[in-house]
C-alpha positions in Angstrom: 121.4 89.5 94.2 125.0 88.3 94.3 125.4 85.1 96.3 121.6 84.6 96.6 120.5 84.7 93.0 120.8 80.9 92.4 118.9 80.1 95.5 115.9 82.3 94.8 115.9 81.6 91.1 116.0 77.9 91.7 113.5 77.9 94.6 111.0 80.2 92.8 111.2 78.1 89.6 110.8 74.8 91.5 107.9 76.3 93.4 106.3 77.3 90.1 106.6 73.7 88.9 105.0 72.5 92.2 102.2 75.1 91.7 101.5 73.9 88.2 101.3 70.3 89.4 98.9 71.3 92.3 96.8 73.2 89.8 96.6 70.1 87.6 95.6 68.0 90.5 92.9 70.4 91.7 91.4 70.8 88.3 91.6 67.1 87.4 90.8 65.4 90.7 88.9 68.0 92.7 87.2 69.8 89.8 88.1 73.1 91.4 88.9 75.9 88.9 88.5 79.3 90.4 90.9 79.3 93.4 93.3 77.0 91.6 93.6 79.5 88.7 94.4 82.3 91.1 97.0 80.1 92.8 98.5 79.2 89.4 98.8 82.9 88.4 100.3 84.1 91.7 102.5 81.0 92.3 104.1 81.1 88.9 104.4 84.9 88.8 106.9 84.8 91.7 109.7 83.2 89.6 108.9 85.3 86.6 109.3 88.5 88.6 112.5 87.2 90.1 113.9 86.6 86.6 112.8 90.0 85.5 114.6 91.5 88.6 117.9 89.9 87.6 117.7 91.9 84.4 116.6 95.0 86.1 117.7 98.3 84.5 118.6 99.9 87.8 118.8 99.2 91.5 115.3 100.6 92.0 114.0 98.4 89.1 115.6 95.4 90.8 113.9 96.2 94.1 110.6 96.9 92.4 110.5 93.6 90.6 111.5 91.7 93.7 108.8 93.6 95.6 106.2 92.4 93.1 107.5 88.8 93.5 107.1 89.2 97.3 103.5 90.4 96.8 102.8 87.4 94.6 104.3 85.1 97.2 102.0 86.6 99.9 99.0 86.2 97.6 100.0 82.6 97.0 100.0 82.0 100.7 96.5 83.3 100.9 95.2 80.9 98.1 97.0 78.0 99.7 95.4 78.7 103.1 92.0 79.1 101.5 92.3 75.8 99.6 93.4 74.1 102.8 90.6 75.6 104.9 88.0 74.6 102.3 89.3 71.0 102.3 90.7 71.0 98.7 94.2 70.1 99.9 95.2 67.9 102.9 97.0 69.0 106.0 100.3 67.4 104.8 100.0 68.9 101.3 99.3 72.3 102.8 102.1 72.3 105.4 104.7 71.2 102.8 103.9 73.7 100.1 103.1 76.5 102.5 106.5 76.0 104.2 108.2 76.4 100.8 106.2 79.5 100.0 107.0 81.1 103.4 110.7 80.3 102.8 110.6 82.1 99.5 108.9 85.0 101.2 111.7 85.2 103.8 114.4 85.0 101.1 112.8 87.8 99.0 112.4 90.0 102.1 116.0 89.5 103.0 117.3 90.3 99.5 115.1 93.4 99.3 116.3 94.7 102.7 119.9 94.0 102.0 119.7 95.7 98.6 118.0 98.7 100.0 120.6 99.0 102.8 123.7 98.3 100.7 124.6 100.8 98.0 127.3 98.5 96.6 124.9 95.8 95.3 124.8 97.5 92.0 
């Protein structure tokens, strides 16, 4: 993850903070618990798996952990869309956080592809 590690580490951590704040809002103001808990789990798991990947024991372990982070980001997109379509979050809230999630998805996809195609990453 040379050259991109700070970007994805920072973005996934900041996204986790934003996810926690959205969770707190949903539980406190909207009294929604089930979908927001799922969002909290997947949204904070992205950064945790990115950090685990950095300490990967091998190139394959690195790719595996980032692949899990990518799956969690995809799941997070699902929960965000569901919360939006069921009117728990506004159009502006949804567009903003979903844009951020999709960006993380693109970065993770790029890092995984680059690592798979470049033997010299490790």
